[in-house]
C-alpha positions as a Markdown table, in Angstrom:
| # | Residue | x | y | z |
|---|---|---|---|---|
| 1 | Met | 0.3 | 0.0 | -0.1 |
| 2 | Thr | 1.1 | 3.5 | -0.8 |
| 3 | Arg | 0.3 | 6.6 | 1.3 |
| 4 | Gln | 0.3 | 10.0 | -0.2 |
| 5 | Ala | 0.6 | 13.3 | 1.9 |
| 6 | Ile | -2.3 | 15.8 | 0.9 |
| 7 | Ser | -1.0 | 19.4 | 1.6 |
| 8 | Ser | -3.1 | 22.5 | 0.8 |
| 9 | Asp | -2.4 | 26.2 | 1.0 |
| 10 | Gly | -6.0 | 26.9 | 1.2 |
| 11 | Ala | -6.0 | 25.1 | 4.7 |
| 12 | Pro | -4.0 | 26.1 | 7.9 |
| 13 | Ala | -1.1 | 24.2 | 7.9 |
| 14 | Ala | -0.5 | 21.4 | 10.3 |
| 15 | Leu | 0.5 | 22.3 | 13.7 |
| 16 | Gly | 2.5 | 19.1 | 14.6 |
| 17 | Pro | 3.8 | 15.7 | 13.2 |
| 18 | Tyr | 0.5 | 15.0 | 10.9 |
| 19 | Ser | -0.3 | 15.6 | 7.6 |
| 20 | Gln | -3.5 | 17.4 | 6.7 |
| 21 | Ala | -4.9 | 14.4 | 4.2 |
| 22 | Ile | -3.5 | 10.8 | 3.4 |
| 23 | Val | -4.6 | 9.0 | 0.2 |
| 24 | Ala | -4.5 | 5.6 | 0.5 |
| 25 | Asn | -6.2 | 2.7 | -1.8 |
| 26 | Gly | -8.8 | 5.2 | -2.9 |
| 27 | Phe | -9.6 | 7.3 | 0.4 |
| 28 | Val | -8.7 | 10.6 | 1.5 |
| 29 | Phe | -8.2 | 10.3 | 4.8 |
| 30 | Cys | -8.3 | 14.2 | 6.4 |
| 31 | Ser | -7.3 | 15.4 | 9.7 |
| 32 | Gly | -9.4 | 17.5 | 11.5 |
| 33 | Met | -10.1 | 20.9 | 10.0 |
| 34 | Ala | -10.7 | 23.7 | 12.7 |
| 35 | Gly | -12.2 | 27.2 | 12.0 |
| 36 | Ile | -9.0 | 28.9 | 11.1 |
| 37 | Asp | -8.8 | 31.1 | 8.2 |
| 38 | Pro | -5.6 | 29.8 | 6.4 |
| 39 | Ala | -4.6 | 33.4 | 5.0 |
| 40 | Thr | -4.4 | 35.5 | 8.2 |
| 41 | Gly | -4.5 | 32.7 | 10.5 |
| 42 | Ala | -7.2 | 34.2 | 12.6 |
| 43 | Ile | -10.1 | 32.2 | 14.3 |
| 44 | Pro | -13.4 | 33.5 | 13.4 |
| 45 | Glu | -15.5 | 34.3 | 15.8 |
| 46 | Gly | -18.6 | 32.2 | 16.9 |
| 47 | Ile | -19.7 | 28.4 | 16.1 |
| 48 | Glu | -21.2 | 29.4 | 12.8 |
| 49 | Ala | -18.2 | 31.1 | 11.1 |
| 50 | Gln | -16.0 | 28.5 | 12.4 |
| 51 | Thr | -17.9 | 25.8 | 11.1 |
| 52 | Glu | -18.3 | 27.3 | 8.1 |
| 53 | Gln | -14.2 | 28.1 | 7.8 |
| 54 | Ala | -13.3 | 24.4 | 8.8 |
| 55 | Leu | -15.8 | 23.4 | 5.8 |
| 56 | Leu | -13.9 | 25.7 | 3.6 |
| 57 | Asn | -10.7 | 24.2 | 4.7 |
| 58 | Leu | -11.9 | 20.5 | 4.6 |
| 59 | Gly | -13.0 | 21.5 | 1.0 |
| 60 | Ala | -9.7 | 23.0 | -0.1 |
| 61 | Val | -7.7 | 19.6 | 1.4 |
| 62 | Leu | -10.1 | 17.3 | -0.7 |
| 63 | Ala | -9.7 | 19.7 | -3.8 |
| 64 | Thr | -5.8 | 18.9 | -3.6 |
| 65 | Ala | -6.6 | 15.4 | -3.4 |
| 66 | Gly | -8.7 | 14.9 | -6.3 |
| 67 | Ala | -11.9 | 14.8 | -4.1 |
| 68 | Ser | -14.8 | 17.3 | -2.8 |
| 69 | Leu | -17.3 | 17.3 | -0.2 |
| 70 | Ala | -19.5 | 15.4 | -2.4 |
| 71 | Asp | -17.3 | 12.5 | -2.1 |
| 72 | Leu | -17.6 | 12.1 | 1.7 |
| 73 | Val | -18.5 | 9.0 | 3.3 |
| 74 | Lys | -17.9 | 9.7 | 6.9 |
| 75 | Thr | -17.3 | 13.1 | 8.8 |
| 76 | Thr | -16.9 | 13.2 | 12.7 |
| 77 | Ile | -17.7 | 16.8 | 14.2 |
| 78 | Phe | -15.9 | 17.5 | 17.8 |
| 79 | Tyr | -17.4 | 20.4 | 19.0 |
| 80 | Ala | -16.9 | 22.4 | 22.4 |
| 81 | Asp | -20.4 | 23.1 | 23.3 |
| 82 | Val | -23.6 | 20.7 | 22.8 |
| 83 | Asn | -25.9 | 23.8 | 23.0 |
| 84 | Asp | -24.1 | 25.0 | 19.9 |
| 85 | Phe | -25.5 | 22.2 | 17.9 |
| 86 | Ala | -28.3 | 23.1 | 15.9 |
| 87 | Arg | -26.5 | 26.5 | 14.5 |
| 88 | Leu | -23.5 | 24.2 | 13.8 |
| 89 | Asn | -25.8 | 21.3 | 12.1 |
| 90 | Ala | -27.7 | 24.4 | 10.1 |
| 91 | Val | -24.3 | 25.5 | 8.5 |
| 92 | Tyr | -23.1 | 21.8 | 7.9 |
| 93 | Ala | -26.3 | 20.7 | 6.1 |
| 94 | Arg | -25.6 | 23.8 | 3.9 |
| 95 | His | -22.5 | 22.1 | 2.4 |
| 96 | Met | -23.3 | 18.3 | 2.7 |
| 97 | Pro | -24.4 | 16.3 | -0.5 |
| 98 | Asp | -27.4 | 14.3 | -0.8 |
| 99 | Pro | -27.2 | 11.8 | 0.5 |
| 100 | Pro | -25.1 | 13.5 | 3.4 |
| 101 | Pro | -22.1 | 11.3 | 4.6 |
| 102 | Ala | -22.2 | 9.0 | 7.8 |
| 103 | Arg | -21.6 | 11.4 | 10.7 |
| 104 | Ser | -20.6 | 11.2 | 14.7 |
| 105 | Ala | -20.4 | 14.8 | 16.4 |
| 106 | Pro | -19.2 | 14.1 | 20.3 |
| 107 | Ala | -19.6 | 17.6 | 22.1 |
| 108 | Asn | -18.6 | 18.9 | 25.0 |
| 109 | Val | -14.6 | 18.4 | 23.9 |
| 110 | Arg | -11.8 | 20.9 | 24.5 |
| 111 | Leu | -10.1 | 22.2 | 21.4 |
| 112 | Pro | -6.8 | 24.2 | 21.3 |
| 113 | His | -6.4 | 27.8 | 21.2 |
| 114 | Gly | -10.1 | 28.3 | 22.3 |
| 115 | Leu | -11.9 | 26.7 | 19.0 |
| 116 | Leu | -15.4 | 25.9 | 18.5 |
| 117 | Val | -14.9 | 22.9 | 16.2 |
| 118 | Ser | -12.9 | 20.6 | 14.1 |
| 119 | Ile | -14.0 | 18.5 | 11.6 |
| 120 | Glu | -12.1 | 15.1 | 10.4 |
| 121 | Ala | -13.6 | 13.4 | 7.3 |
| 122 | Ile | -13.2 | 10.1 | 4.9 |
| 123 | Ala | -13.6 | 10.6 | 1.0 |
| 124 | Val | -13.7 | 8.1 | -1.6 |
| 125 | Leu | -11.6 | 9.5 | -4.9 |
| 126 | Pro | -14.0 | 9.8 | -7.5 |
| 127 | Asp | -13.6 | 7.0 | -10.6 |
| 128 | Gln | -10.5 | 7.9 | -12.5 |
| 129 | Thr | -11.3 | 6.1 | -15.6 |
């Protein structure tokens, strides 16, 4: 099995010993994407803005790998406050294809730097034929 690291300037650089994503056996395994603006390093205020930015970051990494949000099969959303679920979910729903990917969403997670949300994902690369 070969593994290919994916790195996109359209998402924040990895802050540790991990890749933004790894492509292996036709799958794209994306690390948790936080709502950090990759151009400025700023963290937007509020759960909606951070969720929007996290999904834009995820989309950029997927595009670099040759996939898109439409190719997602599984997401995991980690978020800091269970009371933010409805607002987070509304932003998420606007970006997801039909049918949406499988998902889990653990709440009350302590994220670094005061982040409110982080989204990791698995996608299947589109048929290359």
